[in-house]
Structure formats: structure tokens, C-alpha cells
C-alpha positions in Angstrom: -60.3 -88.5 20.4 -58.7 -86.3 17.7 -58.3 -86.5 14.0 -56.9 -84.5 11.1 -59.0 -81.9 9.3 -58.0 -80.9 5.8 -58.8 -77.2 5.4 -58.7 -75.7 1.9 -56.8 -72.4 1.7 -59.1 -71.0 -1.0 -60.4 -72.2 -4.3 -57.0 -73.1 -5.7 -56.9 -76.6 -4.3 -54.1 -75.8 -1.8 -54.9 -76.9 1.8 -53.4 -77.4 5.2 -54.1 -80.0 7.9 -54.9 -79.3 11.6 -55.6 -81.7 14.4 -59.0 -81.2 15.9 -60.8 -82.8 18.8 -64.0 -84.7 17.8 -65.9 -82.7 20.5 -65.2 -79.6 18.5 -66.9 -81.0 15.4 -70.6 -80.8 15.1 -72.5 -82.8 12.5 -71.1 -85.0 9.8 -67.8 -84.5 8.1 -66.6 -86.1 4.8 -63.7 -88.5 5.4 -60.8 -88.4 3.1 -60.7 -91.5 0.9 -58.4 -94.1 2.4 -57.8 -92.0 5.5 -60.2 -92.9 8.4 -58.2 -90.5 10.6 -58.7 -87.4 8.3 -61.8 -85.4 7.1 -62.4 -82.6 4.7 -63.4 -79.3 6.2 -66.6 -77.8 4.7 -65.1 -74.4 4.8 -61.9 -72.6 3.6 -59.4 -70.4 5.3 -60.4 -67.6 2.9 -64.2 -67.9 3.7 -63.5 -67.9 7.4 -61.2 -64.8 7.2 -64.0 -63.0 5.2 -66.3 -63.5 8.1 -64.0 -61.8 10.6 -62.7 -58.9 8.4 -65.6 -56.5 9.0 -65.0 -56.6 12.8 -61.3 -56.0 12.2 -62.0 -53.1 10.0 -64.2 -51.4 12.6 -61.6 -52.0 15.3 -58.7 -50.7 13.2 -60.6 -47.6 12.0 -61.4 -46.8 15.7 -57.8 -47.3 16.8 -56.4 -45.2 13.9 -58.8 -42.3 14.8 -57.1 -41.8 18.2 -55.4 -38.4 18.4 -52.5 -38.5 18.1 -52.9 -41.8 16.1 -50.5 -44.6 16.7 -47.5 -45.1 14.4 -48.2 -48.8 14.3 -51.1 -51.1 15.1 -50.7 -54.8 15.4 -53.7 -57.2 15.9 -53.2 -60.8 16.9 -56.1 -63.2 16.6 -56.8 -66.4 18.6 -57.7 -69.2 16.2 -59.7 -72.4 16.9 -60.7 -74.9 14.2 -64.1 -76.6 14.3 -65.6 -79.1 11.9 -68.7 -77.3 10.6 -68.4 -73.8 12.0 -65.1 -73.1 10.3 -62.1 -71.3 11.7 -63.3 -69.5 14.8 -61.2 -66.7 16.1 -61.2 -67.6 19.8 -59.2 -68.3 22.9 -60.4 -71.3 24.9 -63.8 -72.5 23.8 -66.2 -69.6 23.7 -64.6 -66.1 23.8 -63.2 -64.2 20.8 -59.8 -62.7 21.4 -58.1 -59.8 19.7 -54.7 -58.8 21.2 -54.0 -55.3 20.1 -50.5 -53.6 20.3 -50.3 -49.8 19.6 -47.0 -48.1 19.1 -46.3 -44.4 19.2 -42.8 -43.3 18.3 -41.3 -40.1 19.7 -40.9 -37.6 16.9 -38.0 -35.8 18.5 
């Protein structure tokens, strides 16, 4: 069974809603008043991104140190939403994914 999870963007009060499977939610969640099909997430998008940023910085620093360095680096993240654990950057149920695209442009 699935339900809607209301995820705060940050501390401003803005939020977005995502559909989650109850099997991906561990523990208790606070239901939204008057909405038995919706719960409040105990995490924000901003806090979840802060947890993954150190890994991204290490990866990007390493890629930029290539000689000759790429002209462009693009990183795509897999994103899974869980009830207590927050936004988890994954593909499937247990593996983190970063898809990296490197571009070198010919200088001639």
C-alpha cells in the first residue's frame, strides 16, 4: 500500500509531496490532520542534500583533477524517498548511484 509523504524543502515552510510505499517507511510517521492518506516527513530536502554533499565534493574534486581535466562534469543522482531515513540517493532498494558524464571539447 502506498501513501503520500509531505517533504519540507527547507525551513521556509515550502514542501512537496511524493508517493511512498509503506514498506519503505520504518517507524512511526505523523499523519497530516484530516488526511489519513498523507504523512509528514521527519526530514527536509535540504537536510538530506547536506548529507550527500561531502561525497559529491570528493567525487567532483577527483574528476576535476584528471589531466587534462574535463570541460564539463555532470552528475546525476538516483533518489529514493523513505519515511524515517530521509531522501536516500539510490537506485533500486540498496545501492547508491551516481551517473557521471564527462565532456572534453576539442580546442582546435
